[in-house]
Each structure stands twice: as structure tokens, then as C-alpha cells.
C-alpha positions as CSV (number, residue, x, y, z in Angstrom):
1,M,106.7,87.9,117.7
2,T,104.8,86.5,114.8
3,L,101.4,87.2,116.4
4,S,102.5,90.7,117.2
5,I,103.3,91.4,113.5
6,I,100.0,89.8,112.4
7,I,98.0,91.9,114.9
8,T,99.9,95.1,113.9
9,I,99.2,94.5,110.1
10,C,95.5,93.8,110.7
11,I,95.1,96.9,112.8
12,L,96.9,99.1,110.2
13,L,94.7,97.6,107.3
14,L,91.5,98.2,109.3
15,L,92.6,101.8,110.0
16,A,93.4,102.3,106.3
17,Y,89.9,101.0,105.5
18,I,88.2,103.4,107.9
19,F,90.3,106.3,106.6
20,D,89.3,105.3,103.0
21,L,85.6,105.3,104.0
22,T,85.8,108.7,105.6
23,S,88.1,110.3,103.0
24,S,85.1,111.7,101.0
25,K,84.2,113.8,104.1
26,T,87.6,114.6,105.5
27,R,89.0,115.3,102.0
28,I,92.4,114.0,103.2
29,P,94.0,111.6,100.7
30,T,94.4,108.2,102.2
31,V,98.0,108.0,101.0
32,I,99.1,110.7,103.5
33,I,97.6,108.8,106.4
34,L,99.2,105.6,105.2
35,L,102.6,107.2,105.0
36,V,102.2,108.7,108.5
37,L,101.0,105.4,109.9
38,G,104.0,103.5,108.4
39,Y,106.4,106.2,109.6
40,L,105.0,106.1,113.2
41,V,105.3,102.3,113.2
42,R,108.9,102.6,112.2
43,Q,109.5,105.1,115.1
44,G,107.9,102.6,117.5
45,V,110.0,99.7,116.2
46,D,113.2,101.8,116.6
47,F,112.2,102.8,120.1
48,L,111.6,99.2,121.1
49,N,114.8,98.1,119.4
50,M,113.0,95.4,117.4
51,A,114.7,93.6,114.6
52,V,113.0,94.1,111.2
53,P,114.0,92.4,107.9
54,D,114.9,94.5,104.8
55,L,111.6,95.5,103.2
56,N,112.9,97.2,100.1
57,M,112.4,94.1,98.0
58,F,108.8,93.9,99.2
59,L,108.3,97.6,98.4
60,Q,109.2,96.9,94.7
61,I,107.1,93.8,94.5
62,F,104.0,95.4,96.0
63,G,104.6,98.5,93.9
64,T,104.6,96.4,90.7
65,L,101.5,94.5,91.7
66,G,99.8,97.6,92.8
67,L,100.6,99.3,89.4
68,I,99.1,96.4,87.5
69,L,95.9,96.2,89.6
70,I,95.4,100.0,89.7
71,V,95.7,100.5,85.9
72,L,93.5,97.4,85.4
73,E,90.9,98.9,87.9
74,G,91.0,102.2,86.0
75,G,90.5,100.4,82.6
76,L,87.5,98.5,84.0
77,D,85.8,101.7,85.2
78,L,86.0,103.5,81.9
79,E,83.4,103.5,79.2
80,F,84.9,103.6,75.7
81,N,82.6,105.0,73.0
82,K,82.4,107.8,70.4
83,S,81.0,110.3,72.9
84,K,84.2,109.8,75.0
85,L,86.6,110.7,72.3
86,K,86.9,114.3,73.2
87,I,87.7,113.7,76.9
88,I,90.1,110.8,75.9
89,N,91.9,113.1,73.4
90,K,92.2,115.9,75.9
91,S,93.4,113.7,78.8
92,F,95.9,112.0,76.5
93,L,97.3,115.3,75.3
94,V,97.5,116.8,78.8
95,A,99.3,113.6,80.0
96,I,101.9,113.5,77.2
97,L,102.5,117.2,77.0
98,S,103.0,117.3,80.8
99,I,105.6,114.6,80.6
100,I,107.4,116.3,77.7
101,I,107.4,119.8,79.2
102,L,108.4,118.7,82.7
103,S,111.1,116.3,81.3
104,F,112.6,119.2,79.3
105,I,112.6,121.6,82.2
106,F,114.0,119.1,84.7
107,T,116.6,117.9,82.2
108,V,117.8,121.5,81.8
109,I,118.0,121.9,85.5
110,L,120.0,118.7,85.9
111,Q,122.3,119.8,83.1
112,L,123.0,123.1,84.9
113,M,123.5,121.4,88.3
114,S,125.6,118.4,87.2
115,D,127.8,117.1,84.4
116,I,125.9,113.9,83.3
117,S,124.8,113.5,79.7
118,I,121.5,114.8,78.4
119,K,120.1,111.2,78.0
120,D,121.1,110.3,81.6
121,S,119.6,113.6,82.8
122,L,116.3,112.7,81.0
123,I,116.2,109.2,82.5
124,N,116.6,110.7,86.0
125,A,114.0,113.4,85.3
126,I,111.2,111.1,84.1
127,P,110.2,109.6,87.5
128,I,109.1,113.0,88.9
129,C,107.2,113.8,85.7
130,V,104.6,111.1,86.0
131,I,101.3,111.4,87.8
132,S,100.7,108.5,90.2
133,S,97.4,106.9,89.4
134,A,97.7,105.0,92.7
135,I,97.1,108.3,94.5
136,A,95.1,110.3,92.0
137,I,92.3,107.8,91.2
138,P,91.3,107.0,94.8
139,T,91.4,110.8,95.7
140,V,88.8,111.8,93.0
141,Q,86.2,109.2,93.7
142,N,83.8,111.9,95.2
143,L,84.2,114.4,92.3
144,S,81.7,114.8,89.5
145,K,81.7,112.0,87.0
146,E,83.4,113.9,84.1
147,K,86.2,115.2,86.4
148,K,86.7,111.7,87.8
149,E,86.9,110.2,84.3
150,F,89.4,112.8,83.2
151,V,91.7,112.0,86.1
152,I,91.4,108.3,85.5
153,Y,92.2,108.6,81.8
154,E,95.0,111.2,82.4
155,S,96.7,109.4,85.3
156,S,96.5,106.0,83.5
157,F,97.9,107.5,80.3
158,S,100.6,109.3,82.4
159,D,101.7,106.0,84.0
160,V,101.7,104.1,80.7
161,L,103.5,106.9,78.7
162,G,106.0,107.5,81.5
163,V,107.0,103.8,81.8
164,V,107.2,103.4,78.0
165,F,109.3,106.6,77.6
166,F,111.6,105.5,80.5
167,D,112.0,101.9,79.2
168,F,112.7,103.2,75.7
169,L,115.6,105.4,77.0
170,I,117.0,102.6,79.3
171,T,117.0,99.9,76.7
172,H,118.5,101.9,73.8
173,Q,122.1,103.1,74.2
174,V,121.8,105.3,71.1
175,I,118.6,107.1,70.2
176,N,118.4,106.9,66.4
177,S,116.0,105.8,63.6
178,H,116.9,102.1,64.4
179,A,115.8,102.6,68.0
180,F,112.4,104.1,66.9
181,G,111.9,101.4,64.4
182,Q,112.5,98.7,67.0
183,F,110.1,100.5,69.3
184,G,107.4,100.4,66.6
185,V,108.0,96.7,66.1
186,D,107.7,96.2,69.9
187,M,104.4,98.1,69.9
188,L,102.9,95.9,67.1
189,I,104.0,92.8,68.9
190,L,102.5,93.9,72.2
191,I,99.2,94.9,70.5
192,A,99.0,91.4,68.9
193,V,99.8,89.8,72.2
194,S,97.2,91.9,74.0
195,F,94.5,90.9,71.6
196,F,95.2,87.1,71.8
197,A,95.8,87.3,75.6
198,T,92.5,89.2,76.1
199,I,90.5,86.6,74.1
200,L,92.2,83.8,76.0
201,L,91.5,85.3,79.4
202,L,87.9,86.0,78.4
203,F,87.6,82.3,77.3
204,L,89.0,81.2,80.7
205,L,86.7,83.6,82.6
206,R,83.7,82.0,80.8
207,K,84.7,78.4,80.8
208,I,86.3,77.7,84.1
209,N,83.7,76.1,86.4
210,H,86.0,75.5,89.3
211,H,85.1,77.4,92.5
212,I,88.6,79.1,92.2
213,K,88.6,80.9,88.9
214,F,89.6,84.5,89.3
215,I,93.0,84.0,91.0
216,P,94.5,81.9,88.1
217,I,93.3,84.6,85.7
218,I,95.0,87.4,87.8
219,I,98.1,85.3,88.0
220,L,98.1,85.0,84.2
221,I,97.7,88.7,83.8
222,V,100.7,89.4,86.1
223,L,102.7,86.7,84.3
224,I,102.0,88.2,80.9
225,Y,103.0,91.6,82.3
226,A,106.2,90.3,83.8
227,V,107.3,88.5,80.6
228,A,106.5,91.6,78.5
229,E,108.6,93.7,80.9
230,L,111.4,91.1,80.7
231,Y,111.6,91.6,76.9
232,H,111.3,95.4,77.3
233,L,107.8,95.7,75.8
234,P,105.4,98.4,77.0
235,A,103.6,95.9,79.3
236,L,101.2,98.5,80.9
237,I,99.5,99.0,77.5
238,F,98.4,95.3,77.7
239,I,96.9,95.9,81.1
240,L,95.0,99.0,79.9
241,I,93.8,97.3,76.8
242,F,92.6,94.3,78.7
243,G,90.8,96.5,81.3
244,L,89.1,98.6,78.6
245,F,88.0,95.6,76.6
246,I,86.4,93.6,79.3
247,G,85.0,96.7,81.0
248,N,83.1,97.5,77.8
249,L,81.9,94.0,76.9
250,N,78.3,95.3,76.9
251,R,79.2,97.4,73.8
252,L,80.8,94.4,72.1
253,K,78.0,91.9,72.4
254,E,77.2,91.9,68.7
255,I,80.7,90.7,67.7
256,N,80.5,87.0,66.6
257,L,83.5,86.0,68.8
258,I,81.9,87.5,71.9
259,K,78.5,86.0,71.1
260,K,80.1,82.5,71.2
261,L,81.1,83.2,74.8
262,N,77.6,83.8,76.0
263,P,78.0,87.6,76.8
264,E,75.0,87.6,79.3
265,V,76.7,85.1,81.6
266,L,80.2,86.6,80.9
267,L,79.1,90.0,82.0
268,K,78.1,88.6,85.4
269,E,81.5,87.0,85.7
270,V,83.2,90.3,84.7
271,D,81.3,92.1,87.5
272,K,82.6,89.6,90.1
273,F,86.1,89.9,88.6
274,S,85.9,93.7,88.8
275,E,85.0,93.6,92.5
276,L,87.9,91.3,93.2
277,I,90.3,93.6,91.4
278,K,89.0,96.7,93.3
279,E,89.5,94.9,96.6
280,G,92.9,93.6,95.6
281,A,94.1,97.0,94.4
282,F,93.0,98.5,97.8
283,L,95.0,95.8,99.7
284,I,98.2,96.0,97.6
285,R,98.1,99.8,97.5
286,T,97.7,100.0,101.2
287,L,100.5,97.7,101.9
288,F,102.8,99.5,99.5
289,F,102.4,102.9,101.1
290,L,102.5,101.5,104.6
291,I,105.9,99.9,103.7
292,F,107.1,103.0,102.0
293,G,106.2,105.1,105.1
294,F,107.9,102.6,107.3
295,L,111.1,102.9,105.2
296,I,111.2,106.7,105.3
297,E,114.1,107.9,107.4
298,T,113.6,111.2,109.3
299,S,117.0,112.4,108.0
300,E,115.7,111.8,104.4
301,L,112.3,113.5,105.0
302,L,113.8,116.6,106.6
303,N,117.0,116.8,104.5
304,P,117.6,120.6,104.2
305,S,120.0,120.2,101.2
306,T,117.2,119.0,98.9
307,F,114.2,120.7,100.5
308,L,114.4,124.0,98.4
309,L,114.8,122.0,95.2
310,A,111.9,119.8,96.1
311,I,109.7,122.9,96.6
312,A,110.8,124.3,93.3
313,I,110.1,121.0,91.5
314,V,106.6,120.8,93.0
315,A,105.9,124.5,92.1
316,I,107.0,123.8,88.5
317,I,104.7,120.7,88.4
318,F,101.6,122.6,89.4
319,L,102.4,125.7,87.3
320,S,102.8,123.6,84.2
321,R,99.5,121.8,85.0
322,W,97.7,125.1,85.4
323,G,99.0,126.2,82.0
324,L,97.9,123.0,80.3
325,L,94.4,123.0,81.8
326,L,94.0,126.6,80.6
327,L,95.4,125.7,77.2
328,F,92.8,123.0,76.7
329,K,90.0,125.0,78.3
330,I,89.5,122.5,81.1
331,E,88.0,123.7,84.4
332,V,91.0,124.4,86.6
333,K,89.6,123.7,90.1
334,P,90.0,121.1,91.6
335,L,91.9,119.3,88.8
336,I,94.9,121.6,89.1
337,Y,95.6,120.0,92.5
338,V,95.4,116.4,91.3
339,A,99.0,115.9,90.2
340,P,100.5,113.7,92.9
341,R,103.8,111.7,92.6
342,G,103.9,108.3,94.3
343,L,104.0,104.7,93.4
344,I,105.2,105.0,89.8
345,T,107.7,107.6,90.8
346,I,109.3,105.2,93.3
347,L,109.3,102.3,90.9
348,L,111.0,104.2,88.1
349,F,113.5,105.7,90.6
350,F,114.5,102.3,91.8
351,K,114.9,101.1,88.1
352,I,117.6,103.8,87.3
353,P,121.0,102.0,87.0
354,E,123.3,103.2,89.7
355,I,126.0,104.1,87.2
356,I,123.9,106.8,85.6
357,Q,121.9,107.9,88.7
358,S,122.3,111.7,89.3
359,P,123.4,112.8,92.8
360,I,120.7,115.5,92.5
361,I,117.8,113.1,92.1
362,N,118.3,111.1,95.3
363,K,115.9,109.3,97.7
364,S,115.5,112.4,99.9
365,L,114.4,114.5,97.0
366,I,112.0,111.8,95.8
367,I,110.4,111.4,99.2
368,Q,110.0,115.2,99.6
369,V,108.5,115.6,96.2
370,I,106.0,112.8,96.9
371,V,105.0,114.2,100.3
372,L,104.8,117.8,99.1
373,S,102.7,117.0,96.0
374,A,100.3,114.9,98.2
375,I,100.0,117.8,100.7
376,V,99.2,120.3,98.0
377,M,96.6,117.9,96.7
378,M,95.1,117.4,100.2
379,V,94.9,121.2,100.9
380,G,93.5,121.9,97.4
381,M,90.8,119.2,97.8
382,I,89.9,120.5,101.2
383,L,89.5,124.1,100.0
384,C,87.4,123.0,97.0
385,K,83.7,122.7,97.7
386,A,82.7,119.1,98.2
387,P,79.8,117.9,96.0
388,S,76.5,117.4,97.8
389,P,75.5,113.7,98.4
390,V,73.2,111.8,96.0
391,K,69.6,111.8,97.2
392,K,66.7,109.6,96.2
393,T,63.4,111.0,95.1
394,Q,60.1,109.4,95.8
395,S,60.0,108.1,92.2
396,G,63.3,106.3,92.7
397,D,65.3,108.7,90.5
398,E,68.7,110.0,91.6
399,E,69.2,113.7,92.3
400,T,72.9,114.8,92.0
401,N,74.6,118.0,93.1
402,D,74.2,121.3,91.3
403,E,77.3,120.9,89.3
404,M,76.1,117.7,87.8
405,S,72.4,118.4,87.4
406,E,72.8,120.4,84.2
407,D,74.4,117.4,82.6
408,N,71.8,114.8,83.5
409,E,69.6,113.4,80.7
410,I,67.6,110.3,79.9
411,D,69.6,107.2,79.0
412,D,70.6,106.7,75.3
413,N,68.3,103.8,74.8
414,Q,65.4,105.7,76.2
415,S,66.2,108.6,74.0
416,V,65.9,106.4,70.9
417,Q,62.5,105.1,72.1
418,N,61.4,108.7,72.7
419,E,62.2,109.7,69.1
420,D,59.9,106.9,67.9
421,S,57.0,107.7,70.3
422,D,57.6,111.4,70.9
423,M,56.6,110.8,74.5
424,V,58.5,110.4,77.8
425,D,56.8,109.0,80.9
426,V,58.6,111.1,83.5
427,T,56.6,109.7,86.3
428,N,57.7,106.1,85.8
429,A,59.3,105.0,89.0
430,N,61.6,102.6,87.1
431,T,63.1,105.3,84.8
432,S,66.9,105.7,85.5
433,N,68.9,108.7,84.4
434,R,72.4,108.6,83.1
435,I,74.9,111.3,82.3
436,D,74.9,112.3,78.7
437,F,78.6,111.9,77.8
438,D,78.5,114.2,74.9
439,E,77.4,117.1,77.1
440,E,80.0,116.0,79.7
441,T,82.9,116.1,77.4
442,D,81.7,119.5,76.0
443,R,82.5,121.0,79.3
444,F,86.2,120.3,78.7
445,E,86.2,122.4,75.5
């Protein structure tokens, strides 16, 4: 029995890896395949009458770990500089306005369909208002750089803002000036904790010489997150700050504190750490969606009493997204399709106290909204033209697709040298091109 379970898990993980490798060509989000695989395994288990332990606790554990690693992975991949302020501002505004608008609409719907209070309606509505970075970020890996960065920023902000908003409502019985004052104090405490924790983790990353060094650091990150959550602090902000900080160490090398840590050596350790985080995020994310697919009941998936409402909710989600993208003059396709619900939706739904849980927002509705939003994203990504692959020229430079070619320029450091010399050696085989981020962000205006 034990060997059968191990063999099954290994086969499923290898299949997930193969699907992840081919997703850029098939344009099918890996999450859909994982849910289907988990569901099929459940049908096989039921057919064979095999005894299976309750996996709901594992779902929440893997969901929390996955959320930490995915937000950390997103922070590590983002460059934070002045040229990125426009895209950061727009992604933040789209994320927060989306949550506010959808929360208001769904709260009104719940008020019309049930008799729970406005505050409880809002708590029930938030889980379906948040974009799942666990699904969105892997799906856009083959999009152009500026679109991918927009989705990473937006989905990360959506996760953080959604969790903060949800925890704020859960932890305060009455929403008044005292509640907002306490929230401000909590934010200041978390920022201070994030700063000292980041410096401590960097110090450990640099000083630990043992052959096992990254796992203890990851455990410390999870521990800090869990303790912050225990005291109802917005813990995801710490994860995002830490990821952005160590992901942009090359821009902070002139700070005296960073100089003392030998940034040249530290950057190599950060690269190794980033690779471990990416692989860990893939493993945890895969296990989470396999377990979630396994736990889906056919009666919940095909529940006719919630299906029409689920379709209406998904329609409202994508219509509001279309309006926000137009409002901020952001290219609509394919970004309009990237609004999946998933890991964060499930975690927040499970955190709703049973006493205030609305009968309208039940497990069947959550499952249907997640599946329908993923299907819309899949169809949209398939219909959108896939970017052409990167090609190498004889000189070693990279040629990107037509959409990106107009944004390619010489690296910032080379530009400075060119101003001094007024010459560019375009035939140099070692010259490497990078995206000019100012021009990239202008495309969102």
C-alpha cells in the first residue's frame, strides 16, 4: 500500500512537470490539468474502494506554504527601480480597485439573497475577489516581459491586499477609528520586523558555511510568517518585502551595511536560493492542486443550484477587469483573461468562521468559480497569438518576437558609456541587449 502511494505520487509529479514544460506550446494552464489528475485519482480510489485519510488539513498546510513560496518567488523575480514606478503604480491601483469594486458588488448580491450583516457579507465576498498568483504567475511565463511583470505585481498585490483586508475584518468586531489606528500600528510593527528579519536572513545566508544552509533560512521565513499571522499582522507583506529586497541586491551594493556582507559572494548565494525557491514553489503548488482536485466531489462540481450564480460571478469578474484595463489604458488582450481564482480563494474561504459563513458562498460555488475562471483563462490564452520563440543571431545577441522588438535597447550601463564616447560597437559579439523599462512602462499609459 505504501509503495503504491509513493509510485502514484511520483507519477503524478512527473506528469505535472511534463505538462509544465509543454504549457507554453499547448497554452493550457497547468492548474487545470492538475485538478483533472487529482479528480481522476479520486474516481479510481472510489472505484477500488481504497481507504484514504482526510486530506483537508494537508490542503490548508500546502496552501499556506504554497502562498509563501509563490509570493516570495514573485518578489525575487521583480526589479524595483524608478523606471518601474509607473507599472507598479498601475498594477497596484488595478489590484486594489478590483478588490474594492468586486467586494461592493458581491456584498450587495449577498445582501439581496440573504439576511446576514454587511460586514459578514463582505467577509464572505472577499475570497472570490482576489486573483490567485499561484495560477496567474505560472500561466504568463511565455508572455512579453512587461505583461508578465504586470501580472506578477498585480497578482502579488491582490494576494497581499486581499489577505490584509480579510484579516482586518475578521479581527475587528467593530470597524471604527480605533480599528484603523490599530491597523496602522500593526503595519509599522510589521515593517520594522520585516527590516530586521531581512537583514538577519541575509547575514545567515552569507555566514552559514554548512552544506545545509537554505532549508533553515526557509524554515525561519515560514516561522516569521506564522508568528505574524498568529498576532494578526499582515504577514504576506514581510514575504513580499524580503523577496524584493534580496532580489534587488545588485542595486543596493553601495549601502554600507550590504558592503559588509560581501555583496559579490552574497549575490551568488541569492541565485542559488532563488532556484531552490522556484523548485519548492513548483512542488508545493503541484501537491496543493492535486489534493484539491482529489477532494472535489462530483456533486459539488456539477451542483446545479450554484452553477448559474457561479457563471454570473465569473462574468462580473472579467467585465470589471475589462473596465479597469481600459480605464488605465492597459492593453486588454491577453491580460483580460488573467484573473483566475485559486489557492488564495480556497485558503480565505476555509478561514471564514462557520458562524458567519453565508449559505450562498459554499464549497460548490467556490469550486465552480475556480474552475470556470481557469477555463476562461485557458481559452483566452489559447486564442491569443503566442509570442514567437527567442532566436540567437550569429553575433550572440537575442532576437525577440515582433511585439517586444520595438522595446529593445542597449543596457543602461552601456548607454552611459555611449554618451561619453558617442559610439556604439554594434558588431561586438559580447554585447547584450536588455529591455528599456521606461519604454516598457510607457506602453501601459
